[in-house]
C-alpha positions as CSV (number, residue, x, y, z in Angstrom):
1,M,11.8,-17.6,-8.2
2,N,8.2,-18.5,-9.4
3,S,5.6,-16.4,-11.1
4,T,3.9,-15.1,-8.4
5,E,7.2,-13.9,-6.8
6,E,8.2,-12.3,-10.1
7,K,4.9,-10.5,-10.5
8,D,5.0,-9.2,-7.0
9,I,8.3,-7.6,-7.6
10,R,6.9,-6.1,-10.7
11,Y,3.7,-4.7,-9.2
12,M,5.9,-3.4,-6.0
13,K,8.2,-1.3,-8.3
14,R,5.1,0.2,-9.9
15,A,4.3,1.0,-6.1
16,L,7.7,2.0,-5.6
17,D,7.0,4.5,-8.6
18,E,3.9,5.9,-6.4
19,A,6.0,6.6,-3.5
20,R,8.8,8.5,-5.1
21,A,6.0,10.7,-6.9
22,A,5.1,11.2,-3.5
23,F,8.7,11.9,-2.2
24,D,8.8,14.6,-5.4
25,E,5.6,16.5,-3.6
26,G,6.5,16.2,-0.3
27,E,4.4,13.9,1.1
28,V,5.5,10.8,3.0
29,P,6.5,8.5,0.3
30,V,4.4,5.6,0.2
31,G,2.9,3.8,-2.9
32,A,0.1,1.5,-3.6
33,V,-1.1,-0.3,-6.4
34,I,-3.8,-2.6,-6.6
35,V,-4.1,-5.3,-9.2
36,C,-7.4,-7.4,-10.4
37,Q,-6.5,-10.5,-12.7
38,D,-3.3,-9.1,-13.8
39,R,-4.6,-5.3,-14.4
40,V,-3.6,-2.6,-12.3
41,I,-7.0,-0.9,-11.5
42,A,-5.9,2.0,-9.3
43,R,-2.6,3.4,-8.3
44,A,-2.0,6.2,-5.5
45,H,0.2,7.9,-3.1
46,N,0.1,9.9,0.3
47,L,-1.6,12.9,-0.1
48,T,-1.9,13.6,2.9
49,E,-0.2,17.2,3.1
50,T,-1.6,18.5,-0.6
51,L,-5.4,17.6,0.8
52,T,-4.7,18.4,4.5
53,D,-6.4,15.1,5.2
54,V,-4.9,12.7,7.6
55,T,-7.1,9.8,6.0
56,A,-5.6,10.3,2.4
57,H,-2.8,7.5,3.3
58,A,-2.1,5.7,-0.1
59,E,-4.1,2.8,0.5
60,M,-7.2,4.9,1.3
61,Q,-6.8,6.5,-1.8
62,A,-6.0,3.0,-4.1
63,L,-9.2,1.4,-2.2
64,T,-11.4,4.4,-3.5
65,A,-9.9,4.6,-6.7
66,A,-10.0,0.6,-7.2
67,A,-14.0,0.4,-5.9
68,N,-14.6,3.3,-8.4
69,T,-13.0,1.2,-11.4
70,L,-14.8,-2.1,-10.6
71,G,-18.1,-0.5,-9.2
72,G,-18.5,-2.2,-6.2
73,K,-16.5,-1.8,-3.0
74,Y,-15.3,-5.4,-2.5
75,L,-12.3,-6.4,-3.8
76,N,-12.0,-9.9,-3.0
77,E,-10.1,-10.3,-6.1
78,C,-7.3,-7.9,-6.1
79,T,-4.1,-7.6,-4.5
80,L,-2.9,-4.3,-3.0
81,Y,0.9,-3.6,-3.3
82,V,1.7,-1.1,-0.9
83,T,5.6,-0.1,-0.2
84,V,5.2,0.1,3.7
85,E,3.1,-1.7,6.3
86,P,-0.2,-0.3,6.5
87,C,-1.4,1.4,9.6
88,I,-4.2,0.3,11.6
89,M,-6.8,3.0,9.7
90,C,-5.8,1.4,6.1
91,A,-5.7,-2.2,7.9
92,G,-9.4,-1.7,8.9
93,A,-10.3,-0.2,5.3
94,I,-8.6,-2.9,4.0
95,G,-10.5,-5.8,6.0
96,W,-14.0,-4.1,5.2
97,A,-13.0,-4.1,1.6
98,Q,-12.2,-7.7,1.4
99,V,-8.9,-7.5,-0.3
100,S,-8.0,-11.2,-1.2
101,R,-3.7,-10.4,-1.1
102,V,-1.7,-7.7,0.9
103,V,2.0,-7.3,-0.2
104,F,4.0,-4.9,1.4
105,G,7.6,-3.9,1.2
106,A,9.1,-2.1,4.8
107,S,7.8,-3.2,8.0
108,D,6.3,-0.5,10.2
109,E,7.4,-1.0,14.0
110,K,6.0,2.2,15.0
111,R,2.7,2.3,13.4
112,G,1.9,-0.8,11.9
113,Y,-1.2,-2.9,11.8
114,Q,0.5,-5.9,12.8
115,R,1.9,-4.4,16.0
116,F,-1.4,-2.5,17.2
117,A,-4.2,-4.4,15.0
118,P,-2.9,-8.0,13.9
119,E,-6.5,-9.2,13.2
120,A,-7.7,-5.9,11.3
121,L,-7.5,-7.8,7.9
122,H,-10.0,-9.8,6.7
123,P,-9.4,-13.6,7.9
124,K,-9.0,-15.0,4.3
125,T,-6.6,-12.3,3.1
126,E,-3.3,-13.2,2.4
127,V,-0.4,-11.2,3.4
128,V,3.1,-11.5,2.0
129,Q,5.5,-8.6,3.6
130,G,9.1,-7.9,2.6
131,V,9.0,-7.5,-1.2
132,L,11.3,-5.0,-2.1
133,A,11.7,-4.1,1.6
134,D,15.1,-2.4,1.2
135,E,14.0,0.0,-1.5
136,A,11.2,1.3,0.5
137,A,12.6,1.8,3.5
138,A,15.5,4.0,1.9
139,L,12.9,6.1,0.5
140,M,11.4,6.5,3.9
141,K,15.0,6.9,5.6
142,D,16.1,9.5,2.9
143,F,12.6,11.7,3.2
144,F,12.9,12.0,7.0
145,R,16.8,12.6,7.0
146,M,15.7,15.5,4.4
147,K,12.9,16.8,6.9
148,R,15.3,17.1,9.8
């Protein structure tokens, strides 16, 4: 395992911590962390229920926090770690923010951007998928099993 893979696992574990916080709050358990120059500059989880806002996805919350931290809307030197594949809304925002790397865990066959809008991200964005996917998928399955 190389140092990039090790970093991806380390930061995805932080995103999973956020997803567990969402789970504990009754939110769909998706967590996100944004890293710039080996420093976490934003972390977030879904807040759609808490804020009664369908746009309050983990990625959207993290993008806003990162832009505020950096003082600018472009995150072209940043990596977004998110536990589940972004939806098309989030992928569009990630594209507009020009995030340089997106690392996600579990795929989302039903609502993921790759199914509906595979070109939504910025053309220079590198995508890594499947990092700690089993843990992220298990959290989602447990959450929805509990809801039924």
